[in-house]
ZAMARGU-4260 file (C-alpha; in steps of 0.2 Angstrom, whole numbers, plus 5000, padded with zeros to 4 digits):
<rodrens>
0) 4738/5359/4503 | 4739/5370/4488 | 4752/5359/4482 | 4740/5345/4481 | 4726/5354/4474
5) 4738/5360/4459 | 4746/5344/4457 | 4730/5334/4456 | 4723/5346/4443 | 4738/5345/4433
10) 4738/5327/4432 | 4719/5327/4428 | 4723/5339/4414 | 4737/5329/4406 | 4724/5314/4406
15) 4711/5326/4397 | 4724/5331/4385 | 4727/5313/4380 | 4709/5307/4381 | 4699/5322/4374
20) 4710/5331/4362 | 4697/5331/4350 | 4684/5339/4361 | 4696/5354/4364 | 4700/5357/4346
25) 4710/5374/4343 | 4710/5378/4362 | 4721/5363/4366 | 4736/5375/4364 | 4730/5385/4379
30) 4725/5370/4389 | 4743/5364/4387 | 4750/5380/4391 | 4739/5379/4409 | 4745/5362/4412
35) 4764/5368/4411 | 4761/5383/4422 | 4753/5372/4435 | 4767/5361/4435 | 4780/5374/4438
40) 4769/5382/4451 | 4768/5365/4460 | 4786/5365/4463 | 4786/5381/4471 | 4771/5376/4482
45) 4781/5363/4492 | 4791/5377/4500 | 4776/5390/4500 | 4765/5378/4509 | 4777/5377/4523
50) 4780/5395/4525 | 4762/5401/4524 | 4757/5400/4542 | 4771/5413/4546 | 4770/5423/4532
55) 4754/5433/4527 | 4762/5438/4509 | 4765/5420/4506 | 4748/5414/4512 | 4740/5427/4501
60) 4750/5421/4486 | 4746/5402/4489 | 4727/5406/4492 | 4727/5415/4475 | 4736/5400/4466
65) 4722/5388/4475 | 4708/5399/4469 | 4714/5401/4452 | 4717/5381/4450 | 4699/5380/4456
70) 4693/5391/4443 | 4703/5384/4429 | 4696/5365/4435 | 4678/5373/4435 | 4679/5381/4419
75) 4687/5364/4411 | 4673/5353/4418 | 4658/5364/4414 | 4664/5364/4396 | 4665/5345/4396
80) 4647/5345/4403 | 4641/5356/4391 | 4649/5346/4376 | 4640/5331/4384 | 4624/5339/4383
85) 4627/5345/4366 | 4631/5328/4360 | 4615/5321/4367 | 4604/5334/4359 | 4612/5331/4343
90) 4610/5313/4345 | 4591/5317/4344 | 4593/5326/4328 | 4603/5314/4319 | 4596/5320/4301
95) 4606/5336/4303 | 4621/5338/4292 | 4639/5338/4301 | 4641/5357/4298 | 4626/5361/4309
100) 4635/5352/4323 | 4651/5360/4321 | 4643/5378/4322 | 4634/5371/4337 | 4650/5367/4345
105) 4659/5385/4340 | 4650/5397/4355 | 4657/5383/4368 | 4675/5383/4360 | 4676/5402/4359
110) 4670/5403/4378 | 4683/5390/4384 | 4696/5399/4374 | 4692/5415/4381 | 4690/5409/4400
115) 4707/5399/4398 | 4716/5414/4391 | 4710/5425/4406 | 4715/5411/4419 | 4731/5410/4411
120) 4734/5428/4412 | 4729/5428/4430 | 4742/5414/4433 | 4755/5423/4425 | 4752/5438/4436
125) 4751/5428/4452 | 4768/5420/4448 | 4775/5438/4444 | 4770/5443/4461 | 4783/5432/4468
130) 4797/5443/4464 | 4786/5459/4464 | 4782/5457/4482 | 4797/5449/4489 | 4794/5431/4488
135) 4810/5426/4479 | 4813/5415/4496 | 4802/5403/4489 | 4812/5389/4480 | 4807/5375/4469
140) 4808/5358/4476 | 4822/5347/4469 | 4815/5331/4472 | 4798/5324/4476 | 4791/5321/4494
145) 4785/5305/4487 | 4800/5297/4491 | 4796/5298/4510 | 4781/5286/4509 | 4782/5268/4510
150) 4782/5261/4492 | 4778/5243/4495 | 4768/5233/4508 | 4782/5222/4513 | 4793/5238/4518
155) 4779/5243/4532 | 4786/5242/4549 | 4776/5235/4563 | 4764/5247/4573 | 4767/5251/4590
160) 4750/5245/4599 | 4740/5256/4609 | 4745/5248/4625 | 4762/5255/4621 | 4755/5273/4620
165) 4754/5276/4638 | 4760/5266/4654 | 4744/5260/4659 | 4747/5245/4670 | 4746/5254/4686
170) 4731/5264/4681 | 4722/5250/4673 | 4723/5240/4691 | 4717/5254/4700 | 4703/5258/4689
175) 4698/5240/4689 | 4698/5239/4707 | 4685/5254/4707 | 4674/5244/4695 | 4674/5227/4704
180) 4676/5231/4722 | 4661/5229/4733 | 4652/5244/4740 | 4643/5246/4757 | 4626/5251/4747
185) 4618/5243/4733 | 4617/5258/4724 | 4625/5261/4706 | 4641/5269/4708 | 4651/5281/4696
190) 4670/5280/4692 | 4678/5293/4682 | 4695/5295/4673 | 4701/5312/4670 | 4715/5319/4660
195) 4720/5332/4647 | 4718/5328/4629 | 4731/5316/4621 | 4735/5308/4640 | 4727/5291/4636
200) 4710/5292/4644 | 4701/5280/4631 | 4716/5268/4629 | 4716/5266/4648 | 4697/5263/4649
205) 4697/5251/4635 | 4712/5242/4644 | 4700/5240/4659 | 4685/5236/4650 | 4692/5221/4640
210) 4700/5213/4654 | 4693/5195/4657 | 4689/5198/4676 | 4679/5214/4672 | 4670/5205/4658
215) 4665/5191/4670 | 4660/5203/4685 | 4645/5211/4676 | 4630/5204/4668 | 4629/5216/4655
220) 4641/5230/4646 | 4640/5244/4635 | 4653/5256/4628 | 4646/5273/4619 | 4657/5287/4613
225) 4648/5303/4618 | 4659/5317/4611 | 4655/5336/4609 | 4641/5331/4597 | 4629/5324/4610
230) 4612/5318/4607 | 4604/5309/4621 | 4593/5298/4611 | 4606/5291/4600 | 4616/5287/4617
235) 4602/5279/4625 | 4599/5268/4610 | 4617/5262/4608 | 4617/5258/4626 | 4601/5248/4624
240) 4606/5239/4609 | 4623/5235/4618 | 4615/5228/4634 | 4600/5219/4627 | 4608/5212/4610
245) 4626/5208/4615 | 4638/5214/4600 | 4642/5198/4589 | 4650/5202/4572 | 4645/5184/4566
250) 4626/5187/4571 | 4625/5204/4562 | 4633/5196/4547 | 4618/5183/4547 | 4605/5196/4550
255) 4609/5203/4534 | 4602/5188/4525 | 4587/5182/4536 | 4576/5187/4550 | 4582/5184/4568
260) 4573/5183/4584 | 4579/5200/4590 | 4575/5210/4574 | 4557/5214/4579 | 4563/5220/4597
265) 4577/5231/4589 | 4565/5239/4577 | 4553/5244/4591 | 4568/5251/4601 | 4573/5261/4586
270) 4556/5269/4583 | 4554/5273/4602 | 4555/5293/4609 | 4570/5298/4620 | 4558/5296/4636
275) 4550/5278/4630 | 4568/5272/4627 | 4575/5277/4643 | 4561/5270/4653 | 4564/5253/4643
280) 4582/5253/4647 | 4580/5258/4665 | 4568/5243/4667 | 4580/5232/4659 | 4595/5238/4669
285) 4586/5237/4686 | 4587/5218/4685 | 4606/5216/4681 | 4623/5221/4686 | 4629/5232/4672
290) 4643/5242/4667 | 4641/5257/4655 | 4656/5266/4649 | 4653/5284/4642 | 4670/5289/4633
295) 4673/5308/4631 | 4661/5317/4641 | 4661/5335/4638 | 4648/5343/4648 | 4637/5340/4663
300) 4621/5340/4654 | 4627/5323/4647 | 4627/5315/4664 | 4610/5325/4669 | 4602/5318/4654
305) 4607/5300/4655 | 4607/5297/4674 | 4589/5295/4675 | 4589/5281/4664 | 4603/5272/4673
310) 4595/5265/4688 | 4603/5270/4705 | 4594/5256/4714 | 4602/5243/4703 | 4610/5226/4706
315) 4624/5226/4720 | 4639/5232/4710 | 4633/5242/4695 | 4645/5254/4688 | 4646/5268/4676
320) 4664/5273/4669 | 4666/5290/4663 | 4681/5298/4654 | 4683/5316/4654 | 4695/5331/4652
325) 4686/5340/4665 | 4687/5337/4683 | 4671/5347/4688 | 4662/5335/4678 | 4669/5320/4686
330) 4665/5327/4703 | 4648/5331/4698 | 4644/5313/4692 | 4655/5304/4705 | 4649/5302/4723
335) 4667/5300/4730 | 4683/5308/4725 | 4690/5289/4729 | 4681/5285/4713 | 4691/5297/4702
340) 4707/5293/4694 | 4718/5306/4687 | 4730/5302/4674 | 4747/5308/4676 | 4760/5314/4663
345) 4774/5303/4658 | 4790/5305/4668 | 4807/5309/4658 | 4812/5290/4658 | 4794/5283/4652
350) 4794/5297/4639 | 4811/5293/4631 | 4807/5274/4632 | 4790/5276/4622 | 4799/5288/4610
355) 4812/5275/4606 | 4800/5262/4603 | 4790/5274/4590 | 4805/5282/4581 | 4816/5265/4580
360) 4802/5252/4577 | 4805/5240/4563 | 4824/5242/4565 | 4825/5225/4574 | 4831/5232/4591
365) 4821/5238/4606 | 4836/5247/4613 | 4844/5257/4598 | 4862/5264/4601 | 4863/5281/4599
370) 4878/5293/4598 | 4878/5305/4613 | 4875/5320/4601 | 4858/5311/4593 | 4853/5305/4611
375) 4855/5324/4617 | 4845/5330/4603 | 4832/5317/4605 | 4829/5320/4624 | 4828/5339/4619
380) 4814/5335/4608 | 4805/5324/4619 | 4805/5337/4633 | 4794/5348/4622 | 4781/5334/4621
385) 4777/5338/4640 | 4775/5320/4645 | 4759/5318/4634 | 4758/5301/4626 | 4749/5307/4609
390) 4762/5319/4607 | 4777/5308/4610 | 4770/5295/4597 | 4766/5307/4585 | 4783/5314/4586
395) 4792/5297/4587 | 4780/5293/4571 | 4788/5307/4562 | 4806/5304/4567 | 4804/5286/4561
400) 4803/5292/4543 | 4818/5303/4545 | 4838/5298/4544 | 4845/5295/4561 | 4858/5310/4559
405) 4862/5325/4568 | 4855/5337/4554 | 4838/5328/4552 | 4835/5328/4570 | 4841/5347/4572
410) 4829/5353/4559 | 4815/5345/4569 | 4820/5353/4585 | 4823/5371/4577 | 4806/5369/4568
415) 4794/5385/4571 | 4779/5374/4573 | 4784/5372/4591 | 4777/5390/4595 | 4760/5384/4590
420) 4758/5376/4607 | 4746/5386/4617 | 4748/5383/4636 | 4755/5369/4645 | 4742/5356/4641
425) 4743/5360/4622 | 4752/5348/4610 | 4745/5357/4594 | 4762/5362/4588 | 4769/5344/4588
430) 4754/5339/4578 | 4755/5352/4566 | 4774/5348/4564 | 4771/5330/4560 | 4756/5335/4548
435) 4767/5348/4538 | 4781/5335/4536 | 4768/5325/4526 | 4770/5323/4507 | 4755/5333/4498
440) 4746/5318/4494 | 4746/5312/4511 | 4740/5328/4518 | 4725/5327/4508 | 4721/5309/4514
445) 4724/5315/4532 | 4712/5330/4531 | 4699/5319/4522 | 4699/5309/4538 | 4691/5324/4546
450) 4675/5322/4537 | 4670/5309/4548 | 4660/5313/4564 | 4669/5313/4579 | 4674/5297/4588
455) 4667/5287/4574 | 4675/5271/4568 | 4680/5273/4549 | 4677/5259/4537 | 4694/5257/4528
460) 4688/5251/4512 | 4674/5264/4512 | 4689/5279/4515 | 4700/5270/4503 | 4686/5271/4488
465) 4683/5290/4493 | 4702/5293/4492 | 4702/5286/4474 | 4687/5296/4468 | 4693/5312/4475
470) 4710/5309/4465 | 4721/5308/4480 | 4730/5292/4474 | 4746/5294/4463 | 4749/5281/4450
475) 4765/5271/4455 | 4770/5259/4439 | 4758/5246/4437 | 4752/5245/4456 | 4734/5244/4458
480) 4726/5260/4465 | 4718/5251/4478 | 4735/5244/4485 | 4743/5260/4483 | 4729/5269/4494
485) 4731/5255/4507 | 4750/5260/4508 | 4745/5278/4510 | 4733/5272/4525 | 4748/5262/4534
490) 4760/5277/4532 | 4746/5287/4542 | 4746/5274/4555 | 4765/5272/4555 | 4765/5290/4559
495) 4752/5288/4572 | 4741/5301/4564 | 4726/5288/4563 | 4724/5272/4573 | 4720/5255/4569
500) 4703/5251/4576 | 4700/5233/4570 | 4709/5221/4559 | 4703/5207/4547 | 4707/5189/4548
505) 4722/5192/4535 | 4729/5206/4546 | 4723/5220/4535 | 4716/5236/4542 | 4697/5234/4544
510) 4692/5251/4552 | 4702/5265/4560 | 4699/5280/4572 | 4706/5297/4573 | 4710/5306/4590
515) 4699/5320/4593 | 4714/5332/4595 | 4721/5325/4578 | 4702/5327/4571 | 4702/5345/4578
520) 4719/5348/4567 | 4712/5341/4551 | 4696/5351/4553 | 4705/5367/4556 | 4718/5365/4542
525) 4704/5360/4531 | 4694/5375/4534 | 4709/5387/4532 | 4713/5378/4515 | 4695/5378/4509
530) 4697/5359/4508 | 4680/5355/4515 | 4666/5363/4526 | 4656/5355/4539 | 4639/5361/4538
535) 4635/5363/4556 | 4651/5374/4559 | 4648/5387/4546 | 4644/5404/4552 | 4632/5417/4546
540) 4644/5426/4534 | 4647/5408/4524 | 4664/5404/4517 | 4667/5411/4500 | 4672/5395/4492
545) 4666/5377/4496 | 4673/5362/4487 | 4666/5349/4498 | 4652/5349/4510 | 4650/5337/4524
550) 4633/5336/4535 | 4634/5327/4551 | 4618/5331/4561 | 4599/5332/4557 | 4596/5349/4562
555) 4601/5360/4547 | 4606/5377/4553 | 4608/5386/4538 | 4600/5386/4521 | 4612/5374/4511
560) 4606/5381/4494 | 4610/5400/4501 | 4627/5394/4507 | 4632/5386/4490 | 4624/5401/4481
565) 4638/5412/4490 | 4651/5400/4486 | 4664/5406/4473 | 4667/5388/4466 | 4657/5373/4461
570) 4653/5359/4474 | 4663/5344/4470 | 4659/5333/4486 | 4643/5330/4496 | 4645/5319/4510
575) 4631/5317/4522 | 4630/5305/4537 | 4611/5311/4542 | 4596/5303/4534 | 4585/5319/4536
580) 4590/5328/4521 | 4572/5331/4515 | 4566/5332/4497 | 4565/5350/4497 | 4584/5352/4503
585) 4588/5339/4488 | 4578/5350/4476 | 4587/5366/4481 | 4604/5358/4477 | 4602/5354/4460
590) 4609/5370/4453 | 4625/5368/4463 | 4630/5350/4461 | 4632/5348/4441 | 4651/5345/4444
595) 4649/5334/4458 | 4663/5319/4460 | 4658/5312/4476 | 4639/5310/4483 | 4639/5299/4499
600) 4621/5299/4507 | 4623/5287/4522 | 4611/5286/4537 | 4622/5284/4552 | 4608/5287/4564
605) 4602/5271/4572 | 4584/5269/4567 | 4586/5274/4548 | 4577/5288/4539 | 4571/5289/4521
610) 4578/5296/4506 | 4575/5313/4499 | 4567/5308/4483 | 4550/5304/4475 | 4542/5288/4480
615) 4535/5275/4467 | 4521/5264/4472 | 4525/5251/4459 | 4544/5247/4466 | 4537/5252/4484
620) 4552/5263/4487 | 4561/5278/4481 | 4566/5282/4463 | 4582/5291/4460 | 4577/5307/4449
625) 4582/5305/4431 | 4594/5320/4432 | 4606/5310/4442 | 4612/5306/4424 | 4618/5323/4422
630) 4632/5322/4434 | 4644/5315/4421 | 4659/5319/4433 | 4652/5309/4446 | 4665/5295/4452
635) 4657/5289/4470 | 4640/5286/4471 | 4635/5279/4489 | 4618/5276/4496 | 4616/5267/4511
640) 4609/5265/4529 | 4591/5269/4523 | 4577/5257/4526 | 4570/5260/4508 | 4569/5250/4491
645) 4579/5261/4479 | 4576/5261/4460 | 4590/5268/4449 | 4584/5277/4432 | 4591/5271/4415
650) 4601/5287/4415 | 4613/5280/4426 | 4622/5274/4411 | 4627/5292/4407 | 4639/5291/4423
655) 4653/5287/4412 | 4665/5292/4426 | 4658/5282/4440 | 4672/5271/4449 | 4661/5266/4464
660) 4643/5262/4467 | 4639/5256/4483 | 4620/5253/4488 | 4624/5244/4505 | 4610/5233/4510
665) 4595/5243/4502 | 4585/5232/4490 | 4587/5239/4473 | 4583/5238/4455 | 4597/5243/4444
670) 4595/5244/4424 | 4605/5233/4413 | 4612/5250/4406 | 4624/5249/4421 | 4635/5238/4410
675) 4640/5253/4401 | 4650/5260/4415 | 4667/5253/4409 | 4677/5263/4423 | 4668/5255/4437
680) 4680/5247/4450 | 4668/5244/4464 | 4650/5238/4461 | 4643/5235/4479 | 4624/5231/4479
685) 4623/5214/4486 | 4603/5214/4487 | 4601/5223/4471 | 4594/5215/4455 | 4600/5220/4438
690) 4586/5219/4425 | 4587/5209/4410 | 4592/5216/4392 | 4577/5214/4380 | 4580/5207/4363
695) 4575/5223/4355 | 4586/5233/4366 | 4600/5220/4360 | 4597/5224/4342 | 4596/5243/4344
700) 4608/5246/4355 | 4620/5230/4355 | 4623/5217/4368 | 4627/5223/4386 | 4635/5212/4399
705) 4646/5211/4414 | 4661/5205/4405 | 4662/5224/4398 | 4668/5230/4416 | 4685/5224/4415
710) 4691/5237/4428 | 4680/5228/4442 | 4689/5224/4458 | 4674/5222/4469 | 4657/5215/4464
715) 4642/5210/4475 | 4625/5208/4466 | 4609/5197/4467 | 4610/5182/4454 | 4601/5184/4438
720) 4602/5182/4419 | 4618/5193/4419 | 4627/5177/4425 | 4623/5167/4409 | 4637/5164/4397
725) 4655/5166/4402 | 4656/5184/4405 | 4659/5184/4424 | 4676/5174/4420 | 4682/5188/4411
730) 4684/5199/4425 | 4702/5196/4429 | 4705/5209/4441 | 4691/5204/4453 | 4696/5203/4471
735) 4680/5202/4480 | 4665/5193/4473 | 4647/5191/4483 | 4633/5183/4474 | 4617/5183/4483
740) 4599/5174/4480 | 4606/5165/4465 | 4593/5152/4458 | 4597/5135/4451 | 4595/5143/4433
745) 4613/5150/4437 | 4621/5135/4440 | 4627/5129/4422 | 4644/5124/4418 | 4649/5141/4412
750) 4646/5149/4429 | 4658/5137/4438 | 4670/5139/4424 | 4670/5157/4428 | 4673/5156/4446
755) 4687/5144/4441 | 4695/5158/4431 | 4694/5171/4443 | 4711/5166/4452 | 4715/5184/4460
760) 4700/5182/4472 | 4703/5186/4490 | 4686/5184/4495 | 4672/5174/4488 | 4654/5173/4495
765) 4639/5163/4486 | 4622/5162/4491 | 4611/5150/4482 | 4593/5152/4488 | 4582/5139/4479
770) 4577/5121/4484 | 4573/5124/4502 | 4558/5120/4513 | 4562/5136/4522 | 4548/5148/4518
775) 4556/5165/4520 | 4569/5175/4515 | 4573/5192/4522 | 4581/5208/4515 | 4591/5221/4524
780) 4577/5230/4531 | 4568/5215/4539 | 4554/5213/4527 | 4548/5196/4523 | 4547/5190/4507
785) 4537/5173/4504 | 4544/5160/4493 | 4536/5144/4487 | 4538/5129/4498 | 4550/5117/4487
790) 4551/5099/4491 | 4568/5093/4491 | 4573/5077/4483 | 4589/5070/4492 | 4592/5058/4478
795) 4594/5071/4465 | 4609/5082/4463 | 4609/5096/4474 | 4613/5114/4473 | 4632/5115/4471
800) 4637/5101/4461 | 4648/5109/4449 | 4661/5118/4461 | 4678/5115/4454 | 4694/5114/4464
805) 4700/5131/4473 | 4718/5124/4473 | 4725/5138/4461 | 4715/5153/4470 | 4731/5157/4478
810) 4724/5174/4486 | 4707/5167/4492 | 4707/5169/4511 | 4689/5170/4515 | 4675/5158/4507
815) 4657/5158/4512 | 4644/5145/4504 | 4627/5145/4507 | 4617/5131/4498 | 4615/5112/4497
820) 4631/5102/4496 | 4630/5084/4491 | 4645/5082/4501 | 4663/5089/4504 | 4678/5085/4494
825) 4689/5073/4503 | 4704/5079/4492 | 4713/5092/4502 | 4719/5101/4484 | 4700/5105/4482
830) 4702/5120/4496 | 4711/5136/4493 | 4728/5133/4499 | 4729/5149/4510 | 4711/5149/4517
835) 4709/5158/4534 | 4690/5159/4536 | 4677/5146/4529 | 4658/5149/4531 | 4646/5135/4528
840) 4626/5138/4529 | 4612/5128/4525 | 4622/5114/4516 | 4613/5100/4524 | 4628/5089/4525
845) 4625/5071/4531 | 4644/5067/4534 | 4653/5074/4549 | 4662/5089/4540 | 4676/5089/4554
850) 4684/5074/4547 | 4688/5083/4531 | 4690/5101/4537 | 4703/5097/4550 | 4715/5095/4537
855) 4714/5112/4532 | 4731/5118/4539 | 4729/5137/4538 | 4711/5138/4544 | 4709/5150/4559
860) 4690/5153/4558 | 4676/5140/4555 | 4657/5145/4555 | 4644/5131/4552 | 4626/5139/4552
865) 4608/5135/4549 | 4609/5116/4547 | 4625/5117/4538 | 4627/5099/4545 | 4611/5089/4550
870) 4620/5074/4559 | 4619/5071/4577 | 4637/5070/4582 | 4655/5080/4577 | 4671/5074/4581
875) 4686/5085/4581 | 4700/5071/4581 | 4718/5073/4588 | 4730/5083/4578 | 4716/5092/4568
880) 4712/5110/4567 | 4730/5116/4574 | 4729/5134/4568 | 4709/5135/4571 | 4706/5151/4583
885) 4687/5152/4583 | 4672/5140/4579 | 4655/5146/4578 | 4640/5133/4578 | 4624/5143/4573
890) 4606/5134/4573 | 4613/5116/4570 | 4596/5110/4575 | 4600/5091/4575 | 4617/5092/4583
895) 4616/5084/4600 | 4635/5080/4604 | 4653/5089/4600 | 4668/5080/4604 | 4685/5087/4605
900) 4699/5075/4607 | 4715/5078/4616 | 4727/5086/4605 | 4713/5093/4593 | 4710/5113/4592
905) 4726/5117/4603 | 4725/5135/4597 | 4706/5138/4600 | 4702/5154/4608 | 4684/5157/4604
910) 4670/5145/4605 | 4652/5151/4600 | 4636/5138/4602 | 4621/5147/4597 | 4603/5141/4596
915) 4608/5122/4595 | 4592/5116/4604 | 4597/5097/4605 | 4614/5100/4612 | 4611/5099/4630
920) 4629/5095/4636 | 4645/5105/4634 | 4657/5099/4621 | 4667/5084/4629 | 4686/5089/4630
925) 4681/5107/4631 | 4688/5111/4649 | 4705/5102/4643 | 4708/5117/4629 | 4721/5128/4639
930) 4721/5142/4626 | 4701/5144/4626 | 4698/5162/4632 | 4679/5165/4627 | 4664/5153/4627
935) 4648/5160/4621 | 4631/5151/4623 | 4614/5158/4616 | 4596/5150/4617 | 4596/5133/4626
940) 4613/5127/4621 | 4621/5117/4634 | 4611/5124/4648 | 4608/5107/4656 | 4628/5102/4658
945) 4631/5121/4663 | 4618/5120/4678 | 4625/5101/4683 | 4643/5108/4683 | 4638/5124/4693
950) 4629/5113/4707 | 4645/5102/4708 | 4656/5117/4709 | 4675/5112/4711 | 4688/5115/4698
955) 4678/5112/4683 | 4666/5126/4687 | 4681/5138/4690 | 4687/5135/4673 | 4670/5137/4665
960) 4665/5153/4675 | 4682/5162/4669 | 4678/5158/4650 | 4659/5161/4649 | 4652/5177/4642
</rodrens>
């Protein structure tokens, strides 16, 4: 890890020397000397990092190098900060002669010169200690470990799916029978899956939970992760939200824009105390046949706290499924040993077959031919995994990156990391072996995944932006940094160090998870390397150096300010997943965060909290402090999950290094000075409004506009005057564009011409809000904003008359349009050629859209919502929608009939019909769809037809019953 610390800072110094030479002045020579020393040290650290675990002298030497590097980075960044303050102070005194400014600069230059000389001397002494204390065994690496990484997306091998991680067929059948079998009594039963860490308990439970006959058997279901960081109220709330408001991705997306019938009920749940929430849940479940899965239970206290609220006298057949490492917990919760399934370790043959799948994936063969020598080595390696699936796939992932030679495999077999295994149930050594094999930049990325709470689902895009801000992504020619970061993520997945949790429609990773044993390794290694500290894990002695501080829980065990005061280095990253940091705590941090690079304040607690800053009655929310502008090294600022209006101060314009600003669903006011931040790559503030620049300000400070942010990859904002002109069209690197609450005044020729020029777009989401008889728009917090009741003249041109063809948007795979459309274009060339997902809301189309959309050959998901179509009948004709997998109809209030002709939608797997009140009958031809797996009906949609089919029984009812959910 020290190699990464030194290499990242050396690269940073090189960039500073190139960009800020005039600032360093006469000290530039010492800065270059420091850079050169760091580059030499980096070569030796590749070897030293691997030896420090076994040699205390090497470990001390590596720690001293790391500390010296941190000190050097602090010195340089403090100097830049002081120069910034000096510059701003002199700007207020413009009448002073130039010589006064030079004299004012001299003390800072002299101090920097003195401190850098001291650091260079210190580094020289550390390097001299290598020979003085017998560390000559450390050799300089001759080639970069970067060669180990996958360089391009097309080189990625297919990933072995979770179902391949453990032989689960027999186990899944047995656990499934425990869940759906009839019992003599009507009481709720508990089923437990028991096994050591890494054996596949969660994989088995997921496999069973997702099986169709299990889904059909229960009225309602919930899956919750418990883990060691157990909090009863949050578990109860998660169960309640799952069973009362079934999880639906499309519905969640819609709720970001408008009020839904369930919003108020959800808010009431979120405001309840633990006992109130438990009683409400118990009342609801008492009338249902329910299944609740509690994954990763660590103590009896979990079951003792929750069982009162999971009614025992429930509807016949209700079940609770627990996964745990501790058999005593299973015996405590389960009424009979017959309901405990103990996962066995894999036998030799199963272990070998799983290893081959992992080590040789992407080679084009499932049965590779090995020499006897290599097979013998491989089986000796697999034997060390002791039948643990996690160990086998991680080790297989490691060897998949190696040459298939005797020397390469023998080196792994003889590795000293094996001795780290403690006891027969431990695979620590294997996991450490795989970690130590990573190139330095992937080590940093892997450890960083450990900052997230245990068992959490990590949003891939959020993680990538954090890696970018931390400086972990190394440039590779002209490739986009985000693409390189995505390659890093795939390499970690390839090695089975992180797992894919969900994928996007185009196959890219949407979210990932980290096995708790791998997370334990990451947290342990991070602590040892002073990479990050989890606030809740710090002891009373406090660490001597904190670069990154992570806060998970709402209970603050130690005074953060005191902890940072005792730190020998400056805090660089503050990541909080708890919304309970008070104003006092924030105030106490001010002195310690001046060199901050990452500030992530997200409220992961269901229910929301408030921000730790002053309120402003005028804006009806919180105002970021003006001194936020002093954090000139800040690259990542994220404030999301809070139910609050936020106003950014004008001092935000001083954050000249900011790469990513994410305000999530918060309703925010952003000053026009945001356009000064030319290094911004991601501006994600979809419900935030940018203020207009006044004429006086333009005259004094010059024009500011969106076109100045030429590095933008992601843009999500509320429409406004900033869209005037052709500035948007100059953002030629833009990959994702979301514009919300756009008014008719935005819809000028220049706007549509700008959209036409953005040919690198992959995701486009346009929301136009004026011209509706609907009276309310709702922001993320669910608060209602009244709008004037505007009469629609259907004879005049409607909201989106200027859209130009998307035929040359070759990368655009997802398109969302909210607003009135005069009609859909009949020309197939109008639509993006590789469109996978199309969402149309409130378009008020009068002609059946299916007659046109059926021609989109690549379309896989189609969503029509909120009167996107106002006709009575839709027909999916034969031969159309051949690739469509999911059709979702939401609140088409006039629709009465949907006909699916024979030969249409042959690939359809999911059909959702929600709140289409006039649609009394099931779609004609629905039961002839042989690939249909899931039919979801909400509101009164099709209930009359379903009741008739149920009363008649027979084959149609059997088909329908299997797909309804």
